[in-house]
BALOBA-1460 file (C-alpha; in Angstrom, 3 decimals):
// residues 252
<rec num="1" residu="m" x="0.000" y="0.000" z="0.000"/>
<rec num="2" residu="l" x="1.248" y="3.463" z="-0.844"/>
<rec num="3" residu="a" x="1.874" y="5.818" z="2.055"/>
<rec num="4" residu="i" x="2.808" y="9.449" z="2.494"/>
<rec num="5" residu="c" x="4.632" y="11.085" z="5.377"/>
<rec num="6" residu="s" x="2.710" y="14.069" z="6.718"/>
<rec num="7" residu="p" x="4.483" y="17.115" z="8.215"/>
<rec num="8" residu="d" x="4.237" y="15.668" z="11.725"/>
<rec num="9" residu="g" x="6.106" y="12.560" z="10.586"/>
<rec num="10" residu="m" x="3.148" y="10.175" z="10.646"/>
<rec num="11" residu="e" x="2.746" y="7.867" z="7.678"/>
<rec num="12" residu="e" x="-0.731" y="7.668" z="6.221"/>
<rec num="13" residu="p" x="-1.946" y="5.079" z="3.692"/>
<rec num="14" residu="l" x="-2.990" y="6.344" z="0.300"/>
<rec num="15" residu="d" x="-5.723" y="4.696" z="-1.705"/>
<rec num="16" residu="h" x="-5.290" y="7.371" z="-4.365"/>
<rec num="17" residu="i" x="-2.067" y="9.381" z="-4.513"/>
<rec num="18" residu="t" x="-3.976" y="12.298" z="-6.056"/>
<rec num="19" residu="d" x="-5.954" y="12.698" z="-2.820"/>
<rec num="20" residu="y" x="-2.942" y="14.374" z="-1.205"/>
<rec num="21" residu="f" x="-1.034" y="17.546" z="-1.996"/>
<rec num="22" residu="w" x="2.192" y="18.898" z="-0.524"/>
<rec num="23" residu="i" x="2.936" y="22.546" z="-1.274"/>
<rec num="24" residu="t" x="6.598" y="22.636" z="-0.367"/>
<rec num="25" residu="s" x="7.206" y="26.369" z="-0.820"/>
<rec num="26" residu="v" x="4.845" y="27.347" z="1.987"/>
<rec num="27" residu="g" x="4.894" y="24.133" z="4.001"/>
<rec num="28" residu="i" x="1.229" y="23.268" z="3.586"/>
<rec num="29" residu="f" x="0.020" y="19.682" z="3.608"/>
<rec num="30" residu="i" x="-3.435" y="19.271" z="2.103"/>
<rec num="31" residu="k" x="-5.647" y="16.199" z="2.141"/>
<rec num="32" residu="k" x="-8.779" y="15.956" z="0.047"/>
<rec num="33" residu="t" x="-11.683" y="14.462" z="1.943"/>
<rec num="34" residu="m" x="-14.101" y="11.862" z="0.660"/>
<rec num="35" residu="s" x="-16.559" y="14.596" z="-0.321"/>
<rec num="36" residu="q" x="-14.091" y="15.778" z="-2.984"/>
<rec num="37" residu="s" x="-14.973" y="19.388" z="-2.191"/>
<rec num="38" residu="k" x="-13.686" y="19.728" z="1.360"/>
<rec num="39" residu="i" x="-9.950" y="20.191" z="1.735"/>
<rec num="40" residu="v" x="-8.253" y="19.539" z="5.056"/>
<rec num="41" residu="v" x="-5.096" y="21.591" z="5.672"/>
<rec num="42" residu="e" x="-3.046" y="19.985" z="8.419"/>
<rec num="43" residu="a" x="-1.659" y="23.321" z="9.645"/>
<rec num="44" residu="a" x="-5.195" y="24.654" z="10.082"/>
<rec num="45" residu="e" x="-6.131" y="21.595" z="12.108"/>
<rec num="46" residu="r" x="-3.188" y="22.247" z="14.418"/>
<rec num="47" residu="n" x="-3.611" y="26.001" z="14.870"/>
<rec num="48" residu="k" x="-7.392" y="26.432" z="14.987"/>
<rec num="49" residu="e" x="-7.629" y="25.635" z="18.712"/>
<rec num="50" residu="p" x="-4.752" y="27.940" z="19.820"/>
<rec num="51" residu="i" x="-6.252" y="30.744" z="17.717"/>
<rec num="52" residu="l" x="-9.693" y="30.088" z="19.185"/>
<rec num="53" residu="k" x="-8.316" y="30.416" z="22.726"/>
<rec num="54" residu="v" x="-7.055" y="33.917" z="21.913"/>
<rec num="55" residu="l" x="-10.387" y="34.831" z="20.313"/>
<rec num="56" residu="e" x="-12.178" y="33.665" z="23.460"/>
<rec num="57" residu="d" x="-10.164" y="36.246" z="25.403"/>
<rec num="58" residu="v" x="-10.080" y="39.105" z="22.897"/>
<rec num="59" residu="i" x="-13.671" y="39.143" z="21.617"/>
<rec num="60" residu="p" x="-15.370" y="39.376" z="25.056"/>
<rec num="61" residu="e" x="-12.794" y="41.957" z="26.126"/>
<rec num="62" residu="k" x="-13.486" y="44.180" z="23.132"/>
<rec num="63" residu="f" x="-17.223" y="43.659" z="22.743"/>
<rec num="64" residu="g" x="-18.345" y="42.548" z="26.192"/>
<rec num="65" residu="a" x="-19.199" y="39.142" z="27.589"/>
<rec num="66" residu="g" x="-22.471" y="37.859" z="26.208"/>
<rec num="67" residu="s" x="-22.427" y="40.602" z="23.598"/>
<rec num="68" residu="p" x="-25.333" y="40.764" z="21.139"/>
<rec num="69" residu="s" x="-24.982" y="39.656" z="17.541"/>
<rec num="70" residu="l" x="-21.756" y="40.671" z="15.818"/>
<rec num="71" residu="s" x="-20.630" y="40.531" z="12.186"/>
<rec num="72" residu="a" x="-17.292" y="39.126" z="11.021"/>
<rec num="73" residu="l" x="-15.503" y="38.861" z="7.689"/>
<rec num="74" residu="e" x="-12.696" y="36.388" z="7.124"/>
<rec num="75" residu="i" x="-10.384" y="37.383" z="4.294"/>
<rec num="76" residu="s" x="-8.526" y="34.518" z="2.618"/>
<rec num="77" residu="s" x="-10.426" y="31.779" z="4.437"/>
<rec num="78" residu="g" x="-8.599" y="28.972" z="2.664"/>
<rec num="79" residu="s" x="-10.199" y="25.567" z="3.200"/>
<rec num="80" residu="g" x="-12.904" y="26.801" z="5.579"/>
<rec num="81" residu="q" x="-11.692" y="24.849" z="8.620"/>
<rec num="82" residu="h" x="-11.154" y="27.975" z="10.701"/>
<rec num="83" residu="v" x="-14.432" y="29.733" z="10.002"/>
<rec num="84" residu="v" x="-16.655" y="26.748" z="10.822"/>
<rec num="85" residu="y" x="-14.648" y="25.996" z="13.962"/>
<rec num="86" residu="f" x="-14.927" y="29.575" z="15.205"/>
<rec num="87" residu="a" x="-18.591" y="29.809" z="14.206"/>
<rec num="88" residu="e" x="-19.436" y="26.750" z="16.288"/>
<rec num="89" residu="k" x="-17.947" y="28.444" z="19.346"/>
<rec num="90" residu="f" x="-19.259" y="31.969" z="18.648"/>
<rec num="91" residu="k" x="-22.918" y="31.510" z="17.765"/>
<rec num="92" residu="n" x="-23.557" y="35.228" z="18.333"/>
<rec num="93" residu="i" x="-21.324" y="36.146" z="15.395"/>
<rec num="94" residu="m" x="-22.475" y="36.024" z="11.777"/>
<rec num="95" residu="w" x="-19.423" y="34.916" z="9.803"/>
<rec num="96" residu="q" x="-18.700" y="35.786" z="6.173"/>
<rec num="97" residu="p" x="-15.901" y="33.638" z="4.697"/>
<rec num="98" residu="s" x="-14.111" y="34.522" z="1.456"/>
<rec num="99" residu="d" x="-11.267" y="33.476" z="-0.792"/>
<rec num="100" residu="i" x="-9.953" y="34.164" z="-4.268"/>
<rec num="101" residu="d" x="-9.384" y="30.503" z="-5.194"/>
<rec num="102" residu="e" x="-12.373" y="28.559" z="-6.491"/>
<rec num="103" residu="k" x="-11.180" y="25.256" z="-5.015"/>
<rec num="104" residu="y" x="-11.228" y="26.840" z="-1.566"/>
<rec num="105" residu="i" x="-14.644" y="28.378" z="-2.189"/>
<rec num="106" residu="e" x="-15.980" y="24.880" z="-2.876"/>
<rec num="107" residu="s" x="-14.192" y="23.510" z="0.190"/>
<rec num="108" residu="i" x="-15.727" y="26.208" z="2.413"/>
<rec num="109" residu="k" x="-19.175" y="25.337" z="1.057"/>
<rec num="110" residu="g" x="-18.515" y="21.695" z="1.910"/>
<rec num="111" residu="f" x="-17.546" y="22.490" z="5.490"/>
<rec num="112" residu="i" x="-20.572" y="24.755" z="5.972"/>
<rec num="113" residu="a" x="-22.909" y="22.081" z="4.641"/>
<rec num="114" residu="d" x="-21.444" y="19.319" z="6.786"/>
<rec num="115" residu="e" x="-21.502" y="21.385" z="9.983"/>
<rec num="116" residu="n" x="-25.014" y="22.711" z="9.248"/>
<rec num="117" residu="l" x="-24.217" y="26.097" z="10.778"/>
<rec num="118" residu="e" x="-26.763" y="28.877" z="10.462"/>
<rec num="119" residu="n" x="-24.298" y="31.642" z="11.383"/>
<rec num="120" residu="v" x="-21.946" y="31.196" z="8.411"/>
<rec num="121" residu="k" x="-22.824" y="32.820" z="5.102"/>
<rec num="122" residu="s" x="-22.001" y="31.370" z="1.706"/>
<rec num="123" residu="p" x="-18.383" y="32.215" z="0.789"/>
<rec num="124" residu="l" x="-17.570" y="35.138" z="-1.465"/>
<rec num="125" residu="v" x="-14.870" y="35.339" z="-4.113"/>
<rec num="126" residu="i" x="-12.919" y="38.389" z="-2.949"/>
<rec num="127" residu="d" x="-9.717" y="39.787" z="-4.420"/>
<rec num="128" residu="i" x="-8.409" y="41.898" z="-1.556"/>
<rec num="129" residu="t" x="-6.392" y="44.062" z="-3.958"/>
<rec num="130" residu="k" x="-9.602" y="45.248" z="-5.658"/>
<rec num="131" residu="p" x="-11.739" y="48.168" z="-4.450"/>
<rec num="132" residu="i" x="-14.649" y="47.193" z="-2.223"/>
<rec num="133" residu="s" x="-16.981" y="48.593" z="-4.883"/>
<rec num="134" residu="e" x="-15.855" y="45.733" z="-7.175"/>
<rec num="135" residu="w" x="-16.624" y="42.961" z="-4.689"/>
<rec num="136" residu="p" x="-19.453" y="40.541" z="-5.561"/>
<rec num="137" residu="v" x="-21.803" y="41.938" z="-2.897"/>
<rec num="138" residu="a" x="-22.207" y="45.433" z="-1.490"/>
<rec num="139" residu="f" x="-20.577" y="46.309" z="1.831"/>
<rec num="140" residu="t" x="-21.441" y="49.559" z="3.561"/>
<rec num="141" residu="e" x="-19.104" y="51.748" z="5.560"/>
<rec num="142" residu="n" x="-18.595" y="50.718" z="9.203"/>
<rec num="143" residu="c" x="-20.599" y="47.507" z="8.821"/>
<rec num="144" residu="l" x="-18.278" y="44.972" z="10.507"/>
<rec num="145" residu="d" x="-17.256" y="44.319" z="14.086"/>
<rec num="146" residu="l" x="-14.445" y="41.907" z="13.269"/>
<rec num="147" residu="i" x="-12.115" y="40.970" z="10.409"/>
<rec num="148" residu="i" x="-9.920" y="37.878" z="10.594"/>
<rec num="149" residu="n" x="-6.994" y="37.048" z="8.332"/>
<rec num="150" residu="i" x="-4.930" y="33.905" z="8.902"/>
<rec num="151" residu="n" x="-1.669" y="33.000" z="7.152"/>
<rec num="152" residu="m" x="-2.065" y="35.286" z="4.149"/>
<rec num="153" residu="v" x="0.237" y="38.250" z="4.665"/>
<rec num="154" residu="h" x="3.540" y="36.384" z="4.234"/>
<rec num="155" residu="i" x="2.532" y="34.343" z="1.166"/>
<rec num="156" residu="t" x="1.065" y="37.135" z="-0.941"/>
<rec num="157" residu="p" x="2.460" y="40.311" z="-2.505"/>
<rec num="158" residu="w" x="2.547" y="43.460" z="-0.394"/>
<rec num="159" residu="s" x="-0.429" y="44.828" z="-2.354"/>
<rec num="160" residu="c" x="-2.620" y="42.244" z="-0.594"/>
<rec num="161" residu="t" x="-1.526" y="43.530" z="2.806"/>
<rec num="162" residu="e" x="-2.239" y="47.084" z="1.693"/>
<rec num="163" residu="g" x="-5.677" y="46.009" z="0.512"/>
<rec num="164" residu="l" x="-6.337" y="44.230" z="3.784"/>
<rec num="165" residu="f" x="-5.714" y="47.347" z="5.856"/>
<rec num="166" residu="v" x="-7.653" y="49.572" z="3.456"/>
<rec num="167" residu="t" x="-10.586" y="47.169" z="3.776"/>
<rec num="168" residu="a" x="-10.380" y="47.114" z="7.564"/>
<rec num="169" residu="g" x="-10.206" y="50.891" z="7.758"/>
<rec num="170" residu="k" x="-13.328" y="51.255" z="5.650"/>
<rec num="171" residu="l" x="-15.514" y="48.377" z="6.793"/>
<rec num="172" residu="l" x="-14.841" y="48.076" z="10.517"/>
<rec num="173" residu="k" x="-17.054" y="49.979" z="12.897"/>
<rec num="174" residu="p" x="-15.281" y="52.388" z="15.267"/>
<rec num="175" residu="n" x="-13.653" y="50.218" z="17.942"/>
<rec num="176" residu="g" x="-13.980" y="47.196" z="15.679"/>
<rec num="177" residu="i" x="-10.941" y="44.936" z="15.423"/>
<rec num="178" residu="m" x="-8.923" y="43.056" z="12.844"/>
<rec num="179" residu="i" x="-7.003" y="39.965" z="13.899"/>
<rec num="180" residu="t" x="-4.100" y="38.707" z="11.800"/>
<rec num="181" residu="y" x="-2.149" y="35.496" z="12.359"/>
<rec num="182" residu="g" x="1.159" y="34.272" z="11.004"/>
<rec num="183" residu="p" x="4.941" y="34.670" z="11.347"/>
<rec num="184" residu="y" x="6.300" y="38.223" z="11.489"/>
<rec num="185" residu="a" x="9.505" y="40.201" z="11.746"/>
<rec num="186" residu="i" x="9.760" y="42.448" z="14.814"/>
<rec num="187" residu="h" x="11.594" y="45.778" z="14.497"/>
<rec num="188" residu="g" x="13.642" y="44.512" z="11.542"/>
<rec num="189" residu="e" x="14.566" y="41.177" z="13.122"/>
<rec num="190" residu="i" x="13.302" y="37.707" z="12.247"/>
<rec num="191" residu="t" x="13.565" y="35.061" z="14.951"/>
<rec num="192" residu="p" x="14.142" y="32.196" z="15.519"/>
<rec num="193" residu="e" x="16.419" y="30.699" z="12.879"/>
<rec num="194" residu="s" x="13.617" y="28.490" z="11.574"/>
<rec num="195" residu="n" x="11.667" y="31.622" z="10.630"/>
<rec num="196" residu="v" x="14.772" y="33.061" z="8.946"/>
<rec num="197" residu="s" x="14.990" y="29.908" z="6.828"/>
<rec num="198" residu="f" x="11.260" y="29.992" z="6.139"/>
<rec num="199" residu="n" x="11.479" y="33.606" z="4.995"/>
<rec num="200" residu="a" x="14.351" y="32.727" z="2.642"/>
<rec num="201" residu="s" x="12.387" y="29.842" z="1.159"/>
<rec num="202" residu="l" x="9.391" y="32.096" z="0.556"/>
<rec num="203" residu="k" x="11.477" y="34.704" z="-1.220"/>
<rec num="204" residu="k" x="13.125" y="32.008" z="-3.314"/>
<rec num="205" residu="e" x="9.688" y="30.887" z="-4.428"/>
<rec num="206" residu="n" x="8.430" y="34.439" z="-5.032"/>
<rec num="207" residu="e" x="10.385" y="37.625" z="-4.400"/>
<rec num="208" residu="a" x="7.148" y="39.419" z="-3.515"/>
<rec num="209" residu="w" x="6.521" y="37.083" z="-0.559"/>
<rec num="210" residu="g" x="8.135" y="37.035" z="2.866"/>
<rec num="211" residu="l" x="7.644" y="37.743" z="6.555"/>
<rec num="212" residu="r" x="6.347" y="41.283" z="7.078"/>
<rec num="213" residu="d" x="7.679" y="43.561" z="9.776"/>
<rec num="214" residu="v" x="5.177" y="44.622" z="12.409"/>
<rec num="215" residu="d" x="6.531" y="48.165" z="12.113"/>
<rec num="216" residu="d" x="5.523" y="48.259" z="8.433"/>
<rec num="217" residu="l" x="2.110" y="46.837" z="9.239"/>
<rec num="218" residu="e" x="1.635" y="49.497" z="11.887"/>
<rec num="219" residu="k" x="2.308" y="52.176" z="9.259"/>
<rec num="220" residu="e" x="-0.419" y="50.696" z="7.062"/>
<rec num="221" residu="a" x="-2.755" y="50.617" z="10.030"/>
<rec num="222" residu="k" x="-2.207" y="54.293" z="10.806"/>
<rec num="223" residu="k" x="-2.878" y="55.218" z="7.178"/>
<rec num="224" residu="n" x="-6.298" y="53.654" z="7.567"/>
<rec num="225" residu="g" x="-7.392" y="54.960" z="10.937"/>
<rec num="226" residu="m" x="-6.252" y="51.971" z="12.972"/>
<rec num="227" residu="t" x="-3.811" y="51.280" z="15.792"/>
<rec num="228" residu="f" x="-1.714" y="48.281" z="16.784"/>
<rec num="229" residu="d" x="-3.484" y="47.078" z="19.904"/>
<rec num="230" residu="a" x="-1.975" y="43.769" z="21.081"/>
<rec num="231" residu="m" x="0.307" y="40.854" z="20.184"/>
<rec num="232" residu="f" x="0.062" y="37.236" z="21.336"/>
<rec num="233" residu="n" x="2.814" y="34.638" z="21.007"/>
<rec num="234" residu="m" x="1.520" y="31.478" z="19.367"/>
<rec num="235" residu="p" x="2.845" y="27.944" z="18.762"/>
<rec num="236" residu="a" x="5.348" y="27.265" z="15.963"/>
<rec num="237" residu="n" x="6.814" y="30.798" z="16.165"/>
<rec num="238" residu="n" x="3.641" y="32.486" z="14.969"/>
<rec num="239" residu="k" x="1.865" y="35.483" z="16.449"/>
<rec num="240" residu="i" x="-1.595" y="36.969" z="16.611"/>
<rec num="241" residu="l" x="-1.776" y="40.721" z="16.070"/>
<rec num="242" residu="v" x="-4.824" y="42.753" z="17.060"/>
<rec num="243" residu="w" x="-5.605" y="45.984" z="15.190"/>
<rec num="244" residu="l" x="-8.151" y="48.459" z="16.543"/>
<rec num="245" residu="k" x="-10.281" y="50.765" z="14.389"/>
<rec num="246" residu="s" x="-9.845" y="54.086" z="16.110"/>
<rec num="247" residu="e" x="-11.532" y="56.543" z="13.770"/>
<rec num="248" residu="e" x="-14.138" y="56.590" z="11.061"/>
<rec num="249" residu="k" x="-13.065" y="56.397" z="7.426"/>
<rec num="250" residu="e" x="-15.206" y="57.282" z="4.449"/>
<rec num="251" residu="l" x="-15.832" y="54.508" z="1.937"/>
<rec num="252" residu="a" x="-14.314" y="55.332" z="-1.449"/>
């Protein structure tokens, strides 16, 4: 029987070799499920619970314990594992997933259908570099309480990060928050050595990719009426950054 070694070193039998994908440049192991639409990303399975624990602290702190219904947009949802996991825990939040890749859009739909969640909307195809006016549905100014973005900033061109902060500045309500997750440089320094190597591998794959410095992200935040509010250390040398909408911005 054929077998493949997953990132954690465990061998798994393969009935069909095409059911598995290994994206070496960004260290993502993907397994297609039996439904053929759902995609399981091993990294998302590992990090969804640590991220949730931070959300369980941050969201009540910012919006109040037992807060009424909130609205959240996830940019670059990927497979959909995160959004359905968070939605199960936060039933008071209406979640809007999105991605630019059609295979992930179909995967998100599969996860939503299987979990039968009423507080997750159908995913949208969103190119974060495009103006909000060109998105597939209309969003009004100051309409969101929360934006989440996981593992996108370092594996996309800088224009995507710019678009992310522009979007947050326009769509978040005053005192709304954006949460980003991934590996980052801090004040010009990348640590530990494994992140230095990871950054080099990203840039070898695409010169426009790489770990972003929190100082540069803070500049983008300030351009869009936001402030850097908090940072949480996470497993595998990742961090969660919290960005606070501090002033109203007019929608272009």
